[in-house]
C-alpha positions as CSV (number, residue, x, y, z in Angstrom):
1,X,0.2,0.2,0.1
2,X,1.7,3.4,-1.0
3,X,0.2,5.2,1.7
4,X,1.8,3.1,4.8
5,X,4.9,4.9,6.1
6,X,8.6,4.3,4.5
7,X,10.0,1.5,6.8
8,X,13.7,2.1,5.3
9,X,15.6,4.7,3.2
10,X,14.4,6.2,0.2
11,X,16.9,7.5,-2.4
12,X,16.0,11.1,-1.3
13,X,17.6,10.1,2.0
14,X,20.7,9.6,1.1
15,X,23.4,12.1,2.2
16,X,24.6,14.8,-1.0
17,X,27.8,14.6,-2.7
18,X,30.3,16.3,-1.4
19,X,30.9,19.2,-3.7
20,X,31.9,23.1,-3.8
21,X,29.7,23.7,-6.7
22,X,25.7,24.4,-5.2
23,X,24.3,24.0,-8.7
24,X,25.7,20.6,-9.0
25,X,24.4,19.7,-5.8
26,X,21.0,21.0,-6.5
27,X,21.0,19.0,-9.8
28,X,21.8,16.0,-7.8
29,X,19.0,16.2,-5.4
30,X,17.0,17.0,-8.3
31,X,18.1,13.7,-10.1
32,X,17.5,11.8,-6.6
33,X,13.5,13.0,-6.6
34,X,13.7,12.7,-10.5
35,X,14.4,8.9,-10.3
36,X,12.0,7.9,-7.2
37,X,9.2,9.7,-8.7
38,X,10.1,7.9,-12.7
39,X,10.6,10.4,-15.0
40,X,13.1,8.8,-16.5
41,X,14.3,11.5,-18.6
42,X,15.0,14.2,-16.0
43,X,16.6,12.2,-13.8
44,X,18.9,12.2,-16.5
45,X,19.2,15.5,-17.5
46,X,19.9,16.5,-13.7
47,X,22.5,14.0,-14.2
48,X,24.2,15.3,-16.8
49,X,23.8,18.7,-15.5
50,X,25.7,18.0,-12.2
51,X,29.0,16.5,-13.9
52,X,28.8,19.6,-16.1
53,X,28.3,22.1,-13.1
54,X,30.8,19.9,-11.2
55,X,33.1,17.6,-13.5
56,X,34.6,16.2,-9.9
57,X,31.4,14.7,-8.5
58,X,31.8,10.5,-8.6
59,X,28.7,10.1,-7.0
60,X,26.7,11.3,-10.2
61,X,29.3,9.9,-12.6
62,X,28.3,6.5,-11.1
63,X,24.7,7.1,-11.4
64,X,24.9,8.1,-14.8
65,X,27.2,5.0,-15.7
66,X,24.6,2.9,-14.3
67,X,21.4,4.4,-16.0
68,X,23.5,4.8,-19.5
69,X,24.0,0.8,-19.0
70,X,20.1,0.6,-19.2
71,X,19.9,1.9,-22.4
72,X,20.9,-0.6,-25.0
73,X,22.9,1.8,-27.1
74,X,24.7,3.8,-24.6
75,X,27.7,1.3,-23.7
76,X,30.6,3.8,-24.7
77,X,28.6,6.4,-22.6
78,X,28.3,3.7,-19.7
79,X,32.4,3.5,-19.4
80,X,33.2,6.8,-19.9
81,X,31.2,7.4,-16.9
82,X,31.9,4.6,-15.3
83,X,35.9,5.2,-15.5
84,X,35.2,9.5,-14.3
85,X,33.3,7.7,-11.2
86,X,36.4,5.7,-10.7
87,X,38.8,9.0,-11.4
88,X,36.9,10.8,-8.3
89,X,36.3,8.1,-5.9
90,X,38.1,10.3,-3.6
91,X,35.1,11.9,-3.2
92,X,32.9,9.4,-2.8
93,X,31.3,8.3,0.8
94,X,31.4,4.8,2.2
95,X,28.0,3.9,0.4
96,X,29.0,4.8,-2.7
97,X,32.4,3.3,-2.5
98,X,30.8,0.0,-1.9
99,X,28.5,0.4,-4.8
100,X,31.3,1.5,-7.1
101,X,32.9,-2.1,-6.0
102,X,29.5,-3.7,-6.6
103,X,28.7,-2.2,-10.1
104,X,32.9,-2.6,-11.4
105,X,32.4,-6.1,-12.7
106,X,28.9,-5.0,-14.7
107,X,29.9,-1.7,-16.3
108,X,33.5,-1.8,-16.6
109,X,34.9,-5.6,-17.1
110,X,35.3,-7.0,-20.4
111,X,32.8,-8.6,-21.1
112,X,30.7,-7.8,-18.5
113,X,30.1,-10.2,-15.5
114,X,26.4,-8.9,-14.2
115,X,26.6,-12.3,-12.4
116,X,29.5,-11.0,-9.9
117,X,27.7,-7.9,-9.8
118,X,24.9,-9.6,-8.6
119,X,26.6,-11.1,-5.6
120,X,28.1,-8.3,-4.6
121,X,24.5,-6.0,-4.2
122,X,23.7,-9.1,-2.2
123,X,26.2,-8.7,0.1
124,X,24.9,-4.8,-0.1
125,X,21.8,-5.1,0.4
126,X,23.0,-8.0,3.8
127,X,24.8,-4.8,5.1
128,X,22.3,-1.9,4.3
129,X,18.7,-3.9,4.2
130,X,16.5,-1.0,4.3
131,X,18.4,0.8,1.4
132,X,15.9,1.0,-1.3
133,X,18.5,2.1,-4.0
134,X,20.5,-1.1,-3.2
135,X,17.4,-2.9,-3.7
136,X,16.6,-1.3,-7.2
137,X,20.0,-1.5,-8.4
138,X,20.0,-5.5,-7.2
139,X,16.7,-5.7,-9.7
140,X,17.7,-3.9,-12.8
141,X,21.1,-6.2,-12.7
142,X,18.8,-9.2,-12.4
143,X,16.6,-8.1,-15.3
144,X,19.6,-7.2,-17.5
145,X,20.4,-10.8,-16.9
146,X,17.1,-12.1,-17.8
147,X,15.9,-13.0,-14.3
148,X,12.3,-11.9,-14.3
149,X,11.6,-13.7,-11.3
150,X,14.7,-12.5,-9.1
151,X,14.0,-9.0,-10.1
152,X,10.4,-8.7,-9.6
153,X,11.3,-9.7,-5.9
154,X,14.2,-7.0,-5.4
155,X,11.8,-4.1,-6.9
156,X,9.1,-5.8,-4.8
157,X,11.6,-5.0,-1.9
158,X,12.3,-1.7,-2.8
159,X,9.2,-0.3,-3.3
160,X,8.3,-2.4,0.1
161,X,11.5,0.0,2.0
162,X,10.3,2.8,0.0
163,X,6.5,3.1,-0.7
164,X,6.9,6.5,-2.8
165,X,9.3,4.6,-5.1
166,X,7.7,4.9,-7.8
167,X,10.7,4.0,-10.2
168,X,11.1,0.8,-8.3
169,X,7.4,-0.1,-9.0
170,X,6.9,1.0,-12.1
171,X,9.9,-1.8,-12.5
172,X,7.8,-3.8,-10.7
173,X,5.0,-3.5,-13.5
174,X,7.5,-4.0,-16.3
175,X,8.5,-7.2,-14.7
176,X,5.1,-8.7,-14.2
177,X,4.4,-7.5,-17.9
178,X,7.7,-9.4,-19.3
179,X,6.3,-12.8,-17.2
180,X,3.3,-12.2,-18.7
181,X,1.0,-11.4,-15.9
182,X,-0.5,-8.0,-18.0
183,X,-3.9,-8.0,-15.7
184,X,-1.2,-7.6,-12.6
185,X,1.5,-5.5,-14.5
186,X,-1.7,-2.8,-15.6
187,X,-2.5,-2.2,-11.8
188,X,1.0,-1.6,-10.8
189,X,1.3,0.9,-13.6
190,X,-1.9,2.4,-12.8
191,X,-0.8,3.2,-9.1
192,X,2.7,4.5,-10.5
193,X,0.7,7.2,-12.5
194,X,-1.5,7.8,-9.4
195,X,1.7,8.3,-7.2
196,X,3.6,10.1,-9.5
197,X,2.3,12.8,-11.6
198,X,5.8,13.2,-13.7
199,X,6.2,9.4,-14.0
200,X,6.9,8.2,-17.5
201,X,8.4,5.0,-17.8
202,X,5.1,3.5,-16.4
203,X,3.7,4.3,-19.7
204,X,6.6,3.2,-21.4
205,X,5.9,-0.3,-20.3
206,X,2.1,0.5,-20.7
207,X,2.5,1.1,-24.4
208,X,4.9,-2.2,-24.4
209,X,1.3,-4.0,-23.5
210,X,-1.0,-2.7,-25.9
211,X,1.9,-3.3,-28.4
212,X,2.2,-7.0,-27.7
213,X,-1.9,-7.4,-27.4
214,X,-2.1,-5.4,-30.4
215,X,-4.2,-2.3,-29.5
216,X,-2.5,0.2,-31.6
217,X,-4.9,3.2,-31.1
218,X,-4.4,2.7,-27.1
219,X,-1.0,2.7,-27.6
220,X,-0.6,5.9,-29.4
221,X,-3.1,7.2,-26.7
222,X,-0.9,6.1,-24.0
223,X,2.3,7.8,-25.9
224,X,0.5,11.0,-26.3
225,X,-0.2,11.0,-22.5
226,X,3.7,10.1,-21.7
227,X,4.4,13.1,-24.2
228,X,1.8,15.2,-22.3
229,X,4.2,14.7,-19.1
230,X,7.3,15.0,-20.7
231,X,7.3,16.3,-24.4
232,X,11.4,16.7,-24.6
233,X,11.8,12.8,-24.2
234,X,12.8,11.8,-27.2
235,X,12.7,8.2,-26.5
236,X,9.1,8.8,-26.8
237,X,8.6,9.6,-30.2
238,X,10.1,6.3,-31.1
239,X,7.0,4.9,-29.9
240,X,4.5,7.3,-31.3
241,X,6.2,6.1,-34.9
242,X,6.2,2.6,-33.8
243,X,2.3,3.4,-33.0
244,X,1.2,5.6,-36.2
245,X,2.9,2.7,-38.4
246,X,1.3,-0.2,-37.0
247,X,-2.0,1.7,-37.6
248,X,-0.9,2.2,-40.9
249,X,-0.7,6.2,-40.7
250,X,0.9,7.5,-43.9
251,X,5.0,7.1,-43.8
252,X,5.4,11.5,-44.0
253,X,3.5,11.1,-40.5
254,X,5.7,8.4,-39.5
255,X,8.4,10.5,-40.4
256,X,7.2,13.4,-38.6
257,X,7.0,12.2,-35.5
258,X,10.5,10.9,-35.7
259,X,11.5,14.0,-36.6
260,X,10.7,15.3,-33.4
261,X,12.4,12.7,-31.7
262,X,16.2,13.7,-34.0
263,X,16.0,16.9,-32.9
264,X,15.7,16.5,-29.0
265,X,19.2,14.7,-29.5
266,X,23.1,15.6,-29.6
267,X,24.4,15.8,-33.3
268,X,26.8,12.6,-32.6
269,X,23.8,10.5,-31.4
270,X,21.3,11.9,-34.3
271,X,23.8,11.1,-37.1
272,X,23.6,7.2,-35.9
273,X,19.7,7.0,-35.4
274,X,18.5,8.9,-38.1
275,X,19.4,6.6,-40.7
276,X,18.2,3.6,-38.7
277,X,14.8,5.1,-38.4
278,X,14.8,6.0,-41.5
279,X,15.4,2.7,-43.2
280,X,12.9,1.2,-40.7
281,X,10.4,3.5,-42.6
282,X,11.4,2.6,-45.6
283,X,11.1,-1.2,-44.8
284,X,7.4,-0.6,-43.4
285,X,7.0,1.2,-47.3
286,X,8.7,-1.9,-48.8
287,X,11.5,0.4,-50.2
288,X,14.0,-2.1,-49.4
289,X,17.0,-0.7,-51.8
290,X,16.4,2.6,-49.7
291,X,16.9,0.8,-46.8
292,X,20.1,-0.9,-48.2
293,X,21.5,2.2,-49.3
294,X,20.9,3.7,-45.4
295,X,22.2,1.2,-43.6
296,X,25.5,0.8,-46.0
297,X,26.2,4.5,-45.6
298,X,25.8,4.2,-41.7
299,X,28.3,1.4,-41.8
300,X,30.9,3.7,-43.5
301,X,30.0,6.5,-40.8
302,X,30.7,3.7,-38.2
303,X,33.8,2.8,-39.7
């Protein structure tokens, strides 16, 4: 029950990192609140602001590496951010030093060793059983390993520790969806949206459920509700394009949605994503030769 009193340490109760830059501390505090509220893109932007204002803030680099790790296309940024966290580890407190050590096998090793990180995070949970963030990160590593049952247990624990932890509750709803428990998933995700007026991740999971069930108009409506909460979330425009394409809307309508995505990412990301998106539209329209040309051009760019 989200109305019950917290039984542990919410993310927002953890101490702020050491910094001589007040703007960086304020941005880090904004990240903590946004992440707790399941407002994914705002949390990411706040962390980027924190490390921009204070490049020596290891705690922000550490969380930035972790958030990038949950976005499949950001592997290079994961390593860069984690390396910055290691380089600035002198400013980390005991809690974050332990978290840095626990995440090292997952975020820095080649190849990545999520199983070793899971074991280290389980040790941290035994050490700090009332820490909602550690329980959440453990759930995320299990999720990445494909252990949906184990991830569900950890996310349930995190939301039990902190009943206002909308992000943990949202991830719990996602696990339930991936386990095929759609009714429970929908009920959980609806709780997230009632709990946090800025939550967006729950709407992403809801859009995925609609897509799996072939309810394309509902998917579009859900994505538009997502964009009403955060019109600058570039990821949402990918899902809007998916929904429009599935509804059989004209290619120009689909491209317009994608253009809204491209203008909201940096130039390097746009150069990589735009050809893939346009190739997908070409494939949808049956123009395989154009799709192939775009992908060959991208291949040359990446080389």
